[in-house]
C-alpha positions in Angstrom: -22.8 14.5 -17.7 -20.3 12.3 -18.6 -19.7 8.9 -16.5 -15.9 8.3 -15.5 -15.6 5.2 -14.8 -13.1 3.4 -11.9 -11.2 1.3 -11.3 -11.0 -0.2 -7.8 -8.2 -3.5 -7.5 -9.9 -6.4 -5.8 -10.1 -7.1 -2.1 -8.2 -9.7 -0.6 -10.5 -12.2 1.8 -10.9 -10.0 5.7 -9.1 -13.4 6.8 -5.9 -12.5 4.7 -5.9 -9.0 6.8 -6.7 -9.4 9.7 -4.5 -6.8 12.1 -3.6 -4.3 8.9 -5.0 -0.7 8.1 -4.8 1.3 5.0 -5.6 4.5 4.4 -4.7 6.5 0.8 -4.6 10.1 0.7 -5.1 10.8 -3.6 -2.3 9.7 -5.3 0.3 11.1 -3.4 0.4 8.8 0.3 -0.4 5.4 2.1 -0.6 5.5 5.5 -0.2 1.7 6.6 -0.8 0.6 10.4 -0.5 -3.2 11.2 2.5 -4.4 9.0 5.1 -6.2 9.7 8.2 -5.2 7.6 9.4 -4.3 4.6 10.0 -6.4 1.7 11.3 -4.7 -0.9 12.5 -0.8 -0.9 13.3 0.6 -4.3 11.8 4.5 -6.1 9.5 2.7 -7.8 8.1 0.1 -5.7 7.4 -0.4 -2.1 6.9 -4.1 -0.8 5.6 -4.7 2.9 4.1 -7.7 4.8 0.6 -6.9 6.2 -0.6 -9.9 8.1 -1.0 -13.2 6.1 -0.3 -11.4 2.2 1.9 -8.5 0.8 1.0 -4.9 -0.6 2.6 -3.6 -3.0 3.2 -0.2 -4.4 4.5 0.8 -7.2 4.7 4.9 -9.2 7.3 7.3 -9.6 9.6 8.8 -6.3 8.5 6.5 -3.4 10.0 6.4 -0.4 8.9 5.2 3.0 8.4 9.0 4.6 7.7 7.6 8.8 8.6 4.0 10.0 7.8 2.3 13.4 8.2 -0.8 14.7 4.6 -1.8 12.8 3.0 1.1 10.7 4.6 2.7 8.2 3.6 6.2 5.4 4.4 5.4 2.2 4.9 9.2 -0.1 5.3 9.7 -3.6 3.5 9.2 -7.4 1.5 6.6 -6.6 0.9 5.0 -9.9 -0.5 1.1 -8.6 -1.6 -1.5 -5.8 -1.2 -5.4 -5.3 -2.2 -7.3 -3.0 -0.1 -10.6 -2.9 -0.8 -13.7 -1.1 
């Protein structure tokens, strides 16, 4: 049996995540609740305000599938996730 190493991103302190929730389905979709607006938008990167920080998704063919006043769905081939304080 082979062991597989998985890189898990380090999460920011809970104080920076207040009121923000994210659910990721594989590498194809991410649902964000409690976000405060879109800061960057292209097919290669989407960055949104999330509490006291921002979250940046990178990948290919990214798009915002659904957008409401405080949530959105990012769809595409996700290759990276970055928490920016």
